[in-house]
C-alpha positions in Angstrom: 110.4 114.4 277.6 113.6 115.1 279.5 115.9 117.3 277.6 118.7 119.8 278.3 118.0 123.0 276.4 119.3 126.5 276.6 117.2 129.1 278.4 116.9 131.1 275.1 115.5 128.0 273.2 113.2 127.3 276.1 111.9 130.9 276.1 111.4 130.7 272.3 109.4 127.5 272.4 107.3 128.8 275.3 106.6 132.0 273.4 105.6 130.0 270.3 103.3 127.8 272.3 101.7 130.8 274.1 101.2 132.7 270.8 99.6 129.7 269.1 97.4 128.9 272.0 96.2 132.5 272.2 95.6 132.4 268.4 93.5 129.3 268.9 91.5 130.8 271.7 90.8 134.0 269.8 89.3 132.0 266.9 87.2 129.9 269.2 86.0 132.9 271.3 84.6 134.6 268.2 81.1 133.1 268.0 80.6 134.8 264.6 83.7 133.2 263.1 83.4 131.3 259.9 84.5 127.7 259.4 87.9 128.8 258.1 88.7 130.8 261.3 87.6 127.8 263.5 89.8 125.5 261.4 92.8 127.8 262.0 92.0 127.7 265.7 92.2 123.9 265.8 95.3 123.8 263.6 97.0 126.4 265.8 96.3 124.4 268.9 97.7 121.3 267.3 100.9 123.0 266.4 101.1 124.5 269.9 100.8 120.9 271.3 103.7 119.8 269.1 105.8 122.7 270.4 104.9 121.8 274.0 106.1 118.2 273.4 109.6 119.6 272.7 109.8 121.3 276.1 111.3 119.6 279.2 108.9 118.3 281.8 108.9 121.3 284.1 106.7 123.4 281.8 105.9 126.9 282.9 102.3 128.1 282.8 101.6 129.7 279.4 99.5 132.3 281.2 102.7 133.7 282.7 104.3 134.3 279.3 105.5 137.9 278.9 105.2 140.1 277.1 101.5 139.8 276.2 101.0 140.4 272.5 99.0 143.6 272.1 96.8 144.4 269.0 97.5 141.1 267.2 94.5 139.2 265.8 94.5 135.5 265.2 96.5 135.6 262.0 99.0 138.1 263.5 99.6 135.7 266.4 100.2 132.8 264.0 102.7 134.9 262.0 104.4 136.0 265.2 104.9 132.4 266.2 106.3 131.6 262.8 108.8 134.5 263.1 109.9 133.2 266.5 110.6 129.8 265.0 113.4 131.4 262.9 115.4 132.9 265.8 117.9 130.1 266.4 120.4 128.4 264.1 119.4 125.0 262.9 122.1 123.3 265.0 120.5 124.6 268.2 117.1 123.3 267.4 115.8 120.3 269.4 115.0 117.0 267.8 111.5 117.1 266.3 111.5 120.8 265.6 111.5 120.2 261.9 108.0 118.7 262.2 106.9 121.8 264.0 108.3 124.0 261.3 106.5 122.1 258.6 103.2 122.2 260.5 103.6 125.9 261.2 104.4 126.6 257.6 101.2 124.7 256.5 99.3 126.8 259.1 100.7 130.1 257.8 99.9 129.0 254.2 96.2 128.5 255.3 95.9 132.1 256.6 94.0 134.5 254.5 96.2 137.4 253.3 
C-alpha cells in the first residue's frame, strides 16, 4: 500500500504491530500455555497483520522497535497496543484503521482480567 502518513502515525502503527507480534510470540513460546493463551496469540498476530497492512511499503523491521517493553506479559502487551491506538485524533487515522480498532477491542475483551 502506498500512503503518505506522518512520522508520528507511522511510529504508532509500528509500535502497535511490534507489541502485538511480541504478545503473539510470548503466548506461542509458553509450551505450558492453555488453549485460551494460544488463541490470544493467534488473534494478536492477526490484528498485527491488519496494522502492518496500513503501513507504507517501506516497512521497518519490527525487531528494531524501541523501546522494548519490559516486564509486560502477553495481556499487558495487548493492552499497551490498545492504548497506543488511542494516541491520534480520528481525522489523522489512515483508511482502514477502524477495522483495526474493532479487532483490537475484540482481542482486549477476550483477555482474562
